[in-house]
Every structure is written in C-alpha cells, then in structure tokens.
C-alpha positions in Angstrom: -105.1 23.9 -129.9 -101.6 25.6 -130.1 -101.0 27.6 -133.3 -97.9 25.3 -134.0 -99.8 22.1 -133.7 -100.2 20.4 -137.0 -102.9 17.8 -137.7 -101.6 14.5 -139.4 -103.7 11.6 -140.8 -102.6 8.3 -139.5 -101.2 7.2 -142.8 -99.2 10.6 -143.3 -97.9 10.4 -139.8 -96.7 6.8 -140.3 -95.0 7.7 -143.6 -93.4 10.9 -142.0 -92.9 9.8 -138.5 -89.4 11.3 -138.4 -90.8 14.6 -139.3 -93.6 14.4 -137.0 -91.2 13.8 -134.1 -88.9 16.6 -135.2 -91.8 19.0 -135.3 -93.2 17.9 -132.0 -89.7 18.6 -130.4 -89.2 22.1 -132.2 -92.8 23.6 -132.7 -95.0 21.6 -130.2 -97.5 18.9 -129.9 -98.7 17.1 -133.3 -102.0 15.8 -133.7 -102.8 12.5 -135.4 -106.3 11.5 -136.7 -107.8 8.3 -137.6 -110.8 8.5 -140.0 -110.8 12.2 -139.4 -111.1 12.1 -135.7 -108.5 13.0 -133.2 -106.7 9.9 -132.0 -103.3 10.9 -130.4 -101.1 13.8 -129.7 -97.4 13.5 -130.1 -95.4 15.7 -127.9 -91.9 16.1 -126.9 -90.8 14.4 -123.7 -90.5 17.0 -120.9 -87.6 15.2 -119.2 -85.0 12.6 -119.9 -86.2 9.2 -118.7 -83.6 7.4 -116.6 -83.1 3.7 -117.1 -84.3 1.6 -114.0 -81.6 0.2 -111.8 -81.8 -2.8 -109.4 -82.2 -1.6 -105.9 -79.6 -2.7 -103.3 -79.4 -3.3 -99.5 -77.7 0.2 -99.5 -80.9 1.7 -101.0 -83.2 0.1 -98.5 -80.9 1.2 -95.7 -81.0 4.9 -96.8 -84.7 4.7 -97.3 -85.2 3.5 -93.7 -82.7 5.9 -92.3 -84.4 8.8 -93.9 -87.8 7.8 -92.2 -89.0 8.8 -88.9 -87.3 7.7 -85.8 -88.6 5.4 -83.3 -87.8 3.0 -80.5 -88.3 -0.6 -81.0 -87.8 -3.2 -78.2 -87.4 -6.7 -79.3 -87.7 -9.3 -76.6 -85.2 -12.1 -76.2 -85.9 -15.4 -77.9 -87.3 -18.1 -75.6 -85.0 -20.8 -74.7 -87.6 -23.5 -75.3 -88.7 -22.8 -78.9 -88.3 -20.8 -82.0 -91.1 -18.3 -81.3 -91.6 -15.2 -79.3 -94.5 -13.0 -78.3 -94.3 -9.3 -79.9 -96.7 -6.5 -79.1 -97.2 -4.3 -82.2 
C-alpha cells in the first residue's frame, strides 16, 4: 500500500466523499473498507474520458480506407433475376 493511501470506513467515506476524492487526486488511492475488510480503492482517473459521439458514414469510410488494400471484382447483375453468384 502506498504511504499516502488512507483507509476509510464506508460510513466515513460516504460522509466525507468530497475529501476522499480530493485526497485521491492529490495524494493517491484511498481504500474504503466494509466491516473492516478492503472493499474498493478510489483513485484519480488517469485520463479525461471523452464523451462518445455518434459514428457517421465518413468515419466508416476513413476506417475502411485505413485498412489493407485489396482487389474486388463484382460480377454484373443477371438480367433474368435479382441474384448473382459471388465467390468469396
């Protein structure tokens, strides 16, 4: 355990959550116990989490363009129906 790690009972951690978080950011991980046994460690996030954004067709195009290059031949559509044979 790090020398800056402090042990908090669950009740104390709940009552002083702002302080626990502040100490986790400034001094290191903070250990929370339940009935005297280690339960969780509260630690500062290592990086900022970016909110997720919806993917677009442009994102798909960029991902496919960044992949390996290959030749693909698509046979013409048969005149008598909607299906065609494709060997993969």
